[in-house]
N, C-alpha and C positions, 0 to 999 in steps of 0.2 A: 774667426772661420768656418764655414759649411759647414755640417757634416756628412763624410763622404759617403757614396751613393753604397747600397749594400749590395749590389750588384753587376760585375766588371761591368764597364761601359763598351763594346763592342766599337762599333766607330773612331776610328784613330782623331778624324777633325771635333767629334763630339768628348773626346778624350784630354785633346790639348785644350776646350773651350773650360771643361772644367777645371782645368787645374789653373789657367790662368784665371778664373774666377777665384777658387780660392786663391793664388798668389792675391792678387788685386784686391779680395777683400782683409786678409791676413793685415798686409802693409797697409792698407786705410786704420785699421786699427791699433798699428804699429806692433804687431804680436811677428817680432824677427824668428822666434823660433814655431810659427806656423808659417809662414810665409817658405820659412828656409824645408820647412815639411813635405810642402806642396809642391815645390821647385822639383825635388827630386821625390815627387810622387813618379816624374815621367823622368824616360832618359832617352827623352827630343828635348834639351835644353834649348837650340835653338831655336827649334818648332814653336815653342812657348813661349818664346822672347819675340818673333814676328809675330805670333796673334797678339801680342800681347802691343805690339806697336801701333798694328792694324785695327785693333777695337780703340786706343787712342786715340789713334786718328779721327776713326768714325764717330767716336763721342763731342772731339773739340770741332767737329763741324758741322754736328748735329745741333751743337751747343748758340754754334754762329748762325746756323740756321733760323732757331725759332729766336733768337734774337735779333732777328731782321741784319746782321749783319755777313757779310760778305767774307767766306772761308779763307781767302787770302790775306784778307786784314788782320784774324781771328792770330794765325799762325805766326805775321810778322810782328802784332801785340804782343804775343806769349813771350818773344824771343828777345821784344826791347826791355819788359818790362823781368824777365828774367827767375829764376827759380823760387826766390823769395816772396814773392806776389802769386808766383802759383797757388790756386787752389783758395 
């Protein structure tokens, strides 16, 4: 998990973005306590969840485009393969 910034983030969108990044980094590392700490750092859990969903969608579609695959095909492929083959 990244080190929290020393100064408070003024822009609420930036705050959500930093929270989402901290949660994603902790989750990828398998750091459940770090993920929980990042999750509760913001009182706007629904907003963070929506932003994480947006970020995941962008990453999935950008990955598809960089591989030369239509994004709709990648969404279908991910659904067909399931969670066991994700990542």
